[in-house]
LUMLUMDREN-2810 file (N, C-alpha, C; in Angstrom, 1 decimal):
<atoms>
<atom><aa>M</aa><ch>A</ch><at>N</at><xx>49.6</xx><yy>-14.8</yy><zz>179.3</zz></atom>
<atom><aa>M</aa><ch>A</ch><at>CA</at><xx>48.9</xx><yy>-15.5</yy><zz>180.4</zz></atom>
<atom><aa>M</aa><ch>A</ch><at>C</at><xx>48.6</xx><yy>-14.7</yy><zz>181.6</zz></atom>
<atom><aa>K</aa><ch>A</ch><at>N</at><xx>49.6</xx><yy>-13.7</yy><zz>182.0</zz></atom>
<atom><aa>K</aa><ch>A</ch><at>CA</at><xx>49.5</xx><yy>-12.8</yy><zz>183.2</zz></atom>
<atom><aa>K</aa><ch>A</ch><at>C</at><xx>48.5</xx><yy>-11.7</yy><zz>182.8</zz></atom>
<atom><aa>R</aa><ch>A</ch><at>N</at><xx>48.2</xx><yy>-11.4</yy><zz>181.4</zz></atom>
<atom><aa>R</aa><ch>A</ch><at>CA</at><xx>47.3</xx><yy>-10.4</yy><zz>181.0</zz></atom>
<atom><aa>R</aa><ch>A</ch><at>C</at><xx>45.9</xx><yy>-11.0</yy><zz>181.1</zz></atom>
<atom><aa>I</aa><ch>A</ch><at>N</at><xx>45.6</xx><yy>-12.2</yy><zz>180.8</zz></atom>
<atom><aa>I</aa><ch>A</ch><at>CA</at><xx>44.3</xx><yy>-12.9</yy><zz>180.6</zz></atom>
<atom><aa>I</aa><ch>A</ch><at>C</at><xx>43.8</xx><yy>-12.9</yy><zz>182.1</zz></atom>
<atom><aa>V</aa><ch>A</ch><at>N</at><xx>44.3</xx><yy>-13.2</yy><zz>183.1</zz></atom>
<atom><aa>V</aa><ch>A</ch><at>CA</at><xx>43.9</xx><yy>-13.6</yy><zz>184.4</zz></atom>
<atom><aa>V</aa><ch>A</ch><at>C</at><xx>43.1</xx><yy>-12.4</yy><zz>185.0</zz></atom>
<atom><aa>P</aa><ch>A</ch><at>N</at><xx>43.8</xx><yy>-11.2</yy><zz>185.0</zz></atom>
<atom><aa>P</aa><ch>A</ch><at>CA</at><xx>42.9</xx><yy>-10.0</yy><zz>185.5</zz></atom>
<atom><aa>P</aa><ch>A</ch><at>C</at><xx>41.6</xx><yy>-9.7</yy><zz>184.6</zz></atom>
<atom><aa>L</aa><ch>A</ch><at>N</at><xx>41.7</xx><yy>-10.0</yy><zz>183.4</zz></atom>
<atom><aa>L</aa><ch>A</ch><at>CA</at><xx>40.6</xx><yy>-10.0</yy><zz>182.5</zz></atom>
<atom><aa>L</aa><ch>A</ch><at>C</at><xx>39.5</xx><yy>-10.9</yy><zz>183.0</zz></atom>
<atom><aa>Y</aa><ch>A</ch><at>N</at><xx>39.8</xx><yy>-12.1</yy><zz>183.3</zz></atom>
<atom><aa>Y</aa><ch>A</ch><at>CA</at><xx>38.9</xx><yy>-13.1</yy><zz>183.9</zz></atom>
<atom><aa>Y</aa><ch>A</ch><at>C</at><xx>38.3</xx><yy>-12.6</yy><zz>185.3</zz></atom>
<atom><aa>V</aa><ch>A</ch><at>N</at><xx>39.1</xx><yy>-12.1</yy><zz>186.0</zz></atom>
<atom><aa>V</aa><ch>A</ch><at>CA</at><xx>38.7</xx><yy>-11.5</yy><zz>187.4</zz></atom>
<atom><aa>V</aa><ch>A</ch><at>C</at><xx>37.7</xx><yy>-10.4</yy><zz>187.3</zz></atom>
<atom><aa>I</aa><ch>A</ch><at>N</at><xx>38.0</xx><yy>-9.5</yy><zz>186.2</zz></atom>
<atom><aa>I</aa><ch>A</ch><at>CA</at><xx>37.1</xx><yy>-8.4</yy><zz>186.0</zz></atom>
<atom><aa>I</aa><ch>A</ch><at>C</at><xx>35.6</xx><yy>-8.8</yy><zz>185.4</zz></atom>
<atom><aa>I</aa><ch>A</ch><at>N</at><xx>35.8</xx><yy>-9.9</yy><zz>184.5</zz></atom>
<atom><aa>I</aa><ch>A</ch><at>CA</at><xx>34.5</xx><yy>-10.4</yy><zz>184.1</zz></atom>
<atom><aa>I</aa><ch>A</ch><at>C</at><xx>33.7</xx><yy>-11.2</yy><zz>185.1</zz></atom>
<atom><aa>L</aa><ch>A</ch><at>N</at><xx>34.3</xx><yy>-11.8</yy><zz>186.0</zz></atom>
<atom><aa>L</aa><ch>A</ch><at>CA</at><xx>33.7</xx><yy>-12.6</yy><zz>187.2</zz></atom>
<atom><aa>L</aa><ch>A</ch><at>C</at><xx>33.1</xx><yy>-11.5</yy><zz>188.1</zz></atom>
<atom><aa>L</aa><ch>A</ch><at>N</at><xx>33.7</xx><yy>-10.4</yy><zz>188.4</zz></atom>
<atom><aa>L</aa><ch>A</ch><at>CA</at><xx>33.3</xx><yy>-9.5</yy><zz>189.4</zz></atom>
<atom><aa>L</aa><ch>A</ch><at>C</at><xx>32.0</xx><yy>-8.9</yy><zz>188.8</zz></atom>
<atom><aa>L</aa><ch>A</ch><at>N</at><xx>32.0</xx><yy>-8.5</yy><zz>187.5</zz></atom>
<atom><aa>L</aa><ch>A</ch><at>CA</at><xx>30.9</xx><yy>-7.7</yy><zz>186.7</zz></atom>
<atom><aa>L</aa><ch>A</ch><at>C</at><xx>29.7</xx><yy>-8.6</yy><zz>186.8</zz></atom>
<atom><aa>S</aa><ch>A</ch><at>N</at><xx>29.9</xx><yy>-9.9</yy><zz>186.4</zz></atom>
<atom><aa>S</aa><ch>A</ch><at>CA</at><xx>28.8</xx><yy>-10.8</yy><zz>186.2</zz></atom>
<atom><aa>S</aa><ch>A</ch><at>C</at><xx>28.2</xx><yy>-11.2</yy><zz>187.7</zz></atom>
<atom><aa>S</aa><ch>A</ch><at>N</at><xx>28.8</xx><yy>-11.2</yy><zz>188.7</zz></atom>
<atom><aa>S</aa><ch>A</ch><at>CA</at><xx>28.3</xx><yy>-11.5</yy><zz>190.0</zz></atom>
<atom><aa>S</aa><ch>A</ch><at>C</at><xx>27.6</xx><yy>-10.3</yy><zz>190.4</zz></atom>
<atom><aa>H</aa><ch>A</ch><at>N</at><xx>27.9</xx><yy>-9.2</yy><zz>190.1</zz></atom>
<atom><aa>H</aa><ch>A</ch><at>CA</at><xx>27.4</xx><yy>-7.9</yy><zz>190.5</zz></atom>
<atom><aa>H</aa><ch>A</ch><at>C</at><xx>25.8</xx><yy>-8.0</yy><zz>190.0</zz></atom>
<atom><aa>S</aa><ch>A</ch><at>N</at><xx>25.6</xx><yy>-8.5</yy><zz>188.8</zz></atom>
<atom><aa>S</aa><ch>A</ch><at>CA</at><xx>24.2</xx><yy>-8.4</yy><zz>188.3</zz></atom>
<atom><aa>S</aa><ch>A</ch><at>C</at><xx>23.4</xx><yy>-9.4</yy><zz>189.0</zz></atom>
<atom><aa>V</aa><ch>A</ch><at>N</at><xx>24.0</xx><yy>-10.5</yy><zz>189.4</zz></atom>
<atom><aa>V</aa><ch>A</ch><at>CA</at><xx>23.2</xx><yy>-11.6</yy><zz>190.0</zz></atom>
<atom><aa>V</aa><ch>A</ch><at>C</at><xx>22.8</xx><yy>-11.1</yy><zz>191.5</zz></atom>
<atom><aa>I</aa><ch>A</ch><at>N</at><xx>23.6</xx><yy>-10.3</yy><zz>192.1</zz></atom>
<atom><aa>I</aa><ch>A</ch><at>CA</at><xx>23.3</xx><yy>-9.9</yy><zz>193.4</zz></atom>
<atom><aa>I</aa><ch>A</ch><at>C</at><xx>22.0</xx><yy>-9.0</yy><zz>193.5</zz></atom>
<atom><aa>F</aa><ch>A</ch><at>N</at><xx>22.0</xx><yy>-8.1</yy><zz>192.5</zz></atom>
<atom><aa>F</aa><ch>A</ch><at>CA</at><xx>20.9</xx><yy>-7.0</yy><zz>192.5</zz></atom>
<atom><aa>F</aa><ch>A</ch><at>C</at><xx>19.6</xx><yy>-7.7</yy><zz>191.6</zz></atom>
<atom><aa>A</aa><ch>A</ch><at>N</at><xx>19.6</xx><yy>-9.0</yy><zz>191.2</zz></atom>
<atom><aa>A</aa><ch>A</ch><at>CA</at><xx>18.6</xx><yy>-9.6</yy><zz>190.5</zz></atom>
<atom><aa>A</aa><ch>A</ch><at>C</at><xx>17.4</xx><yy>-9.8</yy><zz>191.4</zz></atom>
<atom><aa>Q</aa><ch>A</ch><at>N</at><xx>17.6</xx><yy>-10.0</yy><zz>192.7</zz></atom>
<atom><aa>Q</aa><ch>A</ch><at>CA</at><xx>16.6</xx><yy>-10.4</yy><zz>193.6</zz></atom>
<atom><aa>Q</aa><ch>A</ch><at>C</at><xx>15.8</xx><yy>-9.2</yy><zz>194.3</zz></atom>
<atom><aa>T</aa><ch>A</ch><at>N</at><xx>14.5</xx><yy>-9.4</yy><zz>194.3</zz></atom>
<atom><aa>T</aa><ch>A</ch><at>CA</at><xx>13.8</xx><yy>-8.3</yy><zz>194.9</zz></atom>
<atom><aa>T</aa><ch>A</ch><at>C</at><xx>13.4</xx><yy>-8.5</yy><zz>196.3</zz></atom>
<atom><aa>S</aa><ch>A</ch><at>N</at><xx>13.3</xx><yy>-7.4</yy><zz>197.1</zz></atom>
<atom><aa>S</aa><ch>A</ch><at>CA</at><xx>13.0</xx><yy>-7.7</yy><zz>198.5</zz></atom>
<atom><aa>S</aa><ch>A</ch><at>C</at><xx>11.7</xx><yy>-7.4</yy><zz>198.5</zz></atom>
<atom><aa>T</aa><ch>A</ch><at>N</at><xx>11.0</xx><yy>-8.3</yy><zz>199.4</zz></atom>
<atom><aa>T</aa><ch>A</ch><at>CA</at><xx>9.4</xx><yy>-8.1</yy><zz>199.7</zz></atom>
<atom><aa>T</aa><ch>A</ch><at>C</at><xx>9.2</xx><yy>-7.4</yy><zz>201.1</zz></atom>
<atom><aa>T</aa><ch>A</ch><at>N</at><xx>8.4</xx><yy>-6.6</yy><zz>201.0</zz></atom>
<atom><aa>T</aa><ch>A</ch><at>CA</at><xx>8.0</xx><yy>-6.0</yy><zz>202.4</zz></atom>
<atom><aa>T</aa><ch>A</ch><at>C</at><xx>6.7</xx><yy>-6.3</yy><zz>202.8</zz></atom>
<atom><aa>G</aa><ch>A</ch><at>N</at><xx>6.6</xx><yy>-7.1</yy><zz>203.8</zz></atom>
<atom><aa>G</aa><ch>A</ch><at>CA</at><xx>5.2</xx><yy>-7.5</yy><zz>204.2</zz></atom>
<atom><aa>G</aa><ch>A</ch><at>C</at><xx>5.0</xx><yy>-9.0</yy><zz>204.2</zz></atom>
<atom><aa>A</aa><ch>A</ch><at>N</at><xx>4.0</xx><yy>-9.5</yy><zz>204.9</zz></atom>
<atom><aa>A</aa><ch>A</ch><at>CA</at><xx>3.8</xx><yy>-10.9</yy><zz>204.9</zz></atom>
<atom><aa>A</aa><ch>A</ch><at>C</at><xx>3.0</xx><yy>-11.4</yy><zz>203.8</zz></atom>
<atom><aa>N</aa><ch>A</ch><at>N</at><xx>3.2</xx><yy>-12.6</yy><zz>203.2</zz></atom>
<atom><aa>N</aa><ch>A</ch><at>CA</at><xx>2.3</xx><yy>-13.0</yy><zz>202.1</zz></atom>
<atom><aa>N</aa><ch>A</ch><at>C</at><xx>1.5</xx><yy>-14.3</yy><zz>202.9</zz></atom>
<atom><aa>Y</aa><ch>A</ch><at>N</at><xx>0.3</xx><yy>-14.0</yy><zz>203.1</zz></atom>
<atom><aa>Y</aa><ch>A</ch><at>CA</at><xx>-0.5</xx><yy>-15.0</yy><zz>203.7</zz></atom>
<atom><aa>Y</aa><ch>A</ch><at>C</at><xx>-1.1</xx><yy>-16.0</yy><zz>202.7</zz></atom>
<atom><aa>I</aa><ch>A</ch><at>N</at><xx>-1.1</xx><yy>-17.3</yy><zz>203.1</zz></atom>
<atom><aa>I</aa><ch>A</ch><at>CA</at><xx>-1.5</xx><yy>-18.3</yy><zz>202.3</zz></atom>
<atom><aa>I</aa><ch>A</ch><at>C</at><xx>-3.1</xx><yy>-18.5</yy><zz>202.6</zz></atom>
<atom><aa>S</aa><ch>A</ch><at>N</at><xx>-3.9</xx><yy>-18.5</yy><zz>201.6</zz></atom>
<atom><aa>S</aa><ch>A</ch><at>CA</at><xx>-5.4</xx><yy>-18.5</yy><zz>201.9</zz></atom>
<atom><aa>S</aa><ch>A</ch><at>C</at><xx>-6.0</xx><yy>-19.6</yy><zz>200.9</zz></atom>
<atom><aa>T</aa><ch>A</ch><at>N</at><xx>-5.3</xx><yy>-20.8</yy><zz>201.0</zz></atom>
<atom><aa>T</aa><ch>A</ch><at>CA</at><xx>-5.7</xx><yy>-22.0</yy><zz>200.2</zz></atom>
<atom><aa>T</aa><ch>A</ch><at>C</at><xx>-6.7</xx><yy>-22.8</yy><zz>200.9</zz></atom>
<atom><aa>A</aa><ch>A</ch><at>N</at><xx>-6.8</xx><yy>-22.7</yy><zz>202.3</zz></atom>
<atom><aa>A</aa><ch>A</ch><at>CA</at><xx>-7.6</xx><yy>-23.5</yy><zz>203.1</zz></atom>
<atom><aa>A</aa><ch>A</ch><at>C</at><xx>-9.1</xx><yy>-23.1</yy><zz>203.3</zz></atom>
<atom><aa>V</aa><ch>A</ch><at>N</at><xx>-9.3</xx><yy>-21.8</yy><zz>202.8</zz></atom>
<atom><aa>V</aa><ch>A</ch><at>CA</at><xx>-10.5</xx><yy>-21.0</yy><zz>203.2</zz></atom>
<atom><aa>V</aa><ch>A</ch><at>C</at><xx>-11.5</xx><yy>-21.4</yy><zz>202.0</zz></atom>
<atom><aa>P</aa><ch>A</ch><at>N</at><xx>-11.3</xx><yy>-21.7</yy><zz>200.7</zz></atom>
<atom><aa>P</aa><ch>A</ch><at>CA</at><xx>-12.3</xx><yy>-21.9</yy><zz>199.8</zz></atom>
<atom><aa>P</aa><ch>A</ch><at>C</at><xx>-13.3</xx><yy>-23.0</yy><zz>200.0</zz></atom>
<atom><aa>F</aa><ch>A</ch><at>N</at><xx>-12.8</xx><yy>-24.0</yy><zz>200.9</zz></atom>
<atom><aa>F</aa><ch>A</ch><at>CA</at><xx>-13.7</xx><yy>-25.1</yy><zz>201.1</zz></atom>
<atom><aa>F</aa><ch>A</ch><at>C</at><xx>-15.1</xx><yy>-24.6</yy><zz>202.0</zz></atom>
<atom><aa>L</aa><ch>A</ch><at>N</at><xx>-15.0</xx><yy>-23.6</yy><zz>202.5</zz></atom>
<atom><aa>L</aa><ch>A</ch><at>CA</at><xx>-16.2</xx><yy>-22.9</yy><zz>203.1</zz></atom>
<atom><aa>L</aa><ch>A</ch><at>C</at><xx>-17.4</xx><yy>-22.6</yy><zz>202.2</zz></atom>
<atom><aa>T</aa><ch>A</ch><at>N</at><xx>-17.0</xx><yy>-22.5</yy><zz>201.0</zz></atom>
<atom><aa>T</aa><ch>A</ch><at>CA</at><xx>-18.1</xx><yy>-22.0</yy><zz>200.0</zz></atom>
<atom><aa>T</aa><ch>A</ch><at>C</at><xx>-18.6</xx><yy>-23.0</yy><zz>199.2</zz></atom>
<atom><aa>I</aa><ch>A</ch><at>N</at><xx>-18.5</xx><yy>-24.3</yy><zz>199.6</zz></atom>
<atom><aa>I</aa><ch>A</ch><at>CA</at><xx>-19.1</xx><yy>-25.5</yy><zz>198.9</zz></atom>
<atom><aa>I</aa><ch>A</ch><at>C</at><xx>-20.5</xx><yy>-25.5</yy><zz>199.3</zz></atom>
<atom><aa>S</aa><ch>A</ch><at>N</at><xx>-21.5</xx><yy>-25.6</yy><zz>198.3</zz></atom>
<atom><aa>S</aa><ch>A</ch><at>CA</at><xx>-22.8</xx><yy>-25.5</yy><zz>198.6</zz></atom>
<atom><aa>S</aa><ch>A</ch><at>C</at><xx>-23.2</xx><yy>-27.0</yy><zz>199.3</zz></atom>
<atom><aa>P</aa><ch>A</ch><at>N</at><xx>-24.2</xx><yy>-26.8</yy><zz>200.1</zz></atom>
<atom><aa>P</aa><ch>A</ch><at>CA</at><xx>-24.5</xx><yy>-28.1</yy><zz>200.8</zz></atom>
<atom><aa>P</aa><ch>A</ch><at>C</at><xx>-25.5</xx><yy>-29.1</yy><zz>200.2</zz></atom>
<atom><aa>D</aa><ch>A</ch><at>N</at><xx>-26.1</xx><yy>-28.6</yy><zz>199.0</zz></atom>
<atom><aa>D</aa><ch>A</ch><at>CA</at><xx>-27.0</xx><yy>-29.6</yy><zz>198.3</zz></atom>
<atom><aa>D</aa><ch>A</ch><at>C</at><xx>-26.7</xx><yy>-29.6</yy><zz>196.9</zz></atom>
<atom><aa>A</aa><ch>A</ch><at>N</at><xx>-27.2</xx><yy>-30.8</yy><zz>196.2</zz></atom>
<atom><aa>A</aa><ch>A</ch><at>CA</at><xx>-26.8</xx><yy>-30.8</yy><zz>194.8</zz></atom>
<atom><aa>A</aa><ch>A</ch><at>C</at><xx>-27.4</xx><yy>-29.9</yy><zz>193.9</zz></atom>
<atom><aa>R</aa><ch>A</ch><at>N</at><xx>-28.6</xx><yy>-29.4</yy><zz>194.2</zz></atom>
<atom><aa>R</aa><ch>A</ch><at>CA</at><xx>-29.3</xx><yy>-28.5</yy><zz>193.3</zz></atom>
<atom><aa>R</aa><ch>A</ch><at>C</at><xx>-28.6</xx><yy>-27.2</yy><zz>193.1</zz></atom>
<atom><aa>A</aa><ch>A</ch><at>N</at><xx>-28.1</xx><yy>-26.6</yy><zz>194.2</zz></atom>
<atom><aa>A</aa><ch>A</ch><at>CA</at><xx>-27.4</xx><yy>-25.5</yy><zz>194.2</zz></atom>
<atom><aa>A</aa><ch>A</ch><at>C</at><xx>-26.1</xx><yy>-25.6</yy><zz>193.6</zz></atom>
<atom><aa>G</aa><ch>A</ch><at>N</at><xx>-25.4</xx><yy>-26.6</yy><zz>193.9</zz></atom>
<atom><aa>G</aa><ch>A</ch><at>CA</at><xx>-24.1</xx><yy>-27.1</yy><zz>193.2</zz></atom>
<atom><aa>G</aa><ch>A</ch><at>C</at><xx>-24.3</xx><yy>-27.2</yy><zz>191.8</zz></atom>
<atom><aa>A</aa><ch>A</ch><at>N</at><xx>-25.3</xx><yy>-27.8</yy><zz>191.2</zz></atom>
<atom><aa>A</aa><ch>A</ch><at>CA</at><xx>-25.4</xx><yy>-28.1</yy><zz>189.7</zz></atom>
<atom><aa>A</aa><ch>A</ch><at>C</at><xx>-25.9</xx><yy>-26.7</yy><zz>189.0</zz></atom>
<atom><aa>M</aa><ch>A</ch><at>N</at><xx>-26.4</xx><yy>-25.8</yy><zz>189.7</zz></atom>
<atom><aa>M</aa><ch>A</ch><at>CA</at><xx>-26.8</xx><yy>-24.5</yy><zz>189.1</zz></atom>
<atom><aa>M</aa><ch>A</ch><at>C</at><xx>-25.8</xx><yy>-23.4</yy><zz>189.3</zz></atom>
<atom><aa>G</aa><ch>A</ch><at>N</at><xx>-24.4</xx><yy>-23.7</yy><zz>189.7</zz></atom>
<atom><aa>G</aa><ch>A</ch><at>CA</at><xx>-23.4</xx><yy>-22.9</yy><zz>189.7</zz></atom>
<atom><aa>G</aa><ch>A</ch><at>C</at><xx>-23.4</xx><yy>-22.1</yy><zz>191.1</zz></atom>
<atom><aa>D</aa><ch>A</ch><at>N</at><xx>-23.8</xx><yy>-22.9</yy><zz>192.1</zz></atom>
<atom><aa>D</aa><ch>A</ch><at>CA</at><xx>-23.7</xx><yy>-22.3</yy><zz>193.5</zz></atom>
<atom><aa>D</aa><ch>A</ch><at>C</at><xx>-24.5</xx><yy>-21.2</yy><zz>193.7</zz></atom>
<atom><aa>V</aa><ch>A</ch><at>N</at><xx>-25.9</xx><yy>-21.1</yy><zz>193.2</zz></atom>
<atom><aa>V</aa><ch>A</ch><at>CA</at><xx>-26.8</xx><yy>-20.1</yy><zz>193.4</zz></atom>
<atom><aa>V</aa><ch>A</ch><at>C</at><xx>-27.8</xx><yy>-20.6</yy><zz>194.3</zz></atom>
<atom><aa>G</aa><ch>A</ch><at>N</at><xx>-27.3</xx><yy>-21.1</yy><zz>195.4</zz></atom>
<atom><aa>G</aa><ch>A</ch><at>CA</at><xx>-28.4</xx><yy>-21.7</yy><zz>196.6</zz></atom>
<atom><aa>G</aa><ch>A</ch><at>C</at><xx>-29.1</xx><yy>-20.5</yy><zz>197.2</zz></atom>
<atom><aa>V</aa><ch>A</ch><at>N</at><xx>-28.6</xx><yy>-19.4</yy><zz>197.3</zz></atom>
<atom><aa>V</aa><ch>A</ch><at>CA</at><xx>-29.3</xx><yy>-18.2</yy><zz>197.9</zz></atom>
<atom><aa>V</aa><ch>A</ch><at>C</at><xx>-30.6</xx><yy>-17.9</yy><zz>196.9</zz></atom>
<atom><aa>A</aa><ch>A</ch><at>N</at><xx>-30.4</xx><yy>-18.0</yy><zz>195.7</zz></atom>
<atom><aa>A</aa><ch>A</ch><at>CA</at><xx>-31.4</xx><yy>-17.6</yy><zz>194.8</zz></atom>
<atom><aa>A</aa><ch>A</ch><at>C</at><xx>-32.6</xx><yy>-18.6</yy><zz>194.6</zz></atom>
<atom><aa>T</aa><ch>A</ch><at>N</at><xx>-32.4</xx><yy>-19.7</yy><zz>195.2</zz></atom>
<atom><aa>T</aa><ch>A</ch><at>CA</at><xx>-33.4</xx><yy>-20.9</yy><zz>194.9</zz></atom>
<atom><aa>T</aa><ch>A</ch><at>C</at><xx>-34.3</xx><yy>-20.9</yy><zz>196.2</zz></atom>
<atom><aa>T</aa><ch>A</ch><at>N</at><xx>-35.4</xx><yy>-21.5</yy><zz>195.9</zz></atom>
<atom><aa>T</aa><ch>A</ch><at>CA</at><xx>-36.4</xx><yy>-21.8</yy><zz>197.1</zz></atom>
<atom><aa>T</aa><ch>A</ch><at>C</at><xx>-35.9</xx><yy>-23.0</yy><zz>197.8</zz></atom>
<atom><aa>P</aa><ch>A</ch><at>N</at><xx>-36.0</xx><yy>-23.1</yy><zz>199.0</zz></atom>
<atom><aa>P</aa><ch>A</ch><at>CA</at><xx>-35.7</xx><yy>-24.4</yy><zz>200.0</zz></atom>
<atom><aa>P</aa><ch>A</ch><at>C</at><xx>-36.5</xx><yy>-25.5</yy><zz>199.8</zz></atom>
<atom><aa>D</aa><ch>A</ch><at>N</at><xx>-36.1</xx><yy>-26.7</yy><zz>199.9</zz></atom>
<atom><aa>D</aa><ch>A</ch><at>CA</at><xx>-36.8</xx><yy>-28.0</yy><zz>199.6</zz></atom>
<atom><aa>D</aa><ch>A</ch><at>C</at><xx>-37.7</xx><yy>-28.2</yy><zz>200.8</zz></atom>
</atoms>
């Protein structure tokens, strides 16, 4: 029993060492840009039906 306890301690230390280095550090800010795409919704039904090509069509 006295010989098994140090073995468990060594295994525990080695396994926790790999968990500590598994996380990566990020440098810089990650900006959330989910609110911006609503600005590109076409204002009329014809441009929306043609795949948002409102610039290429003639106005009504």
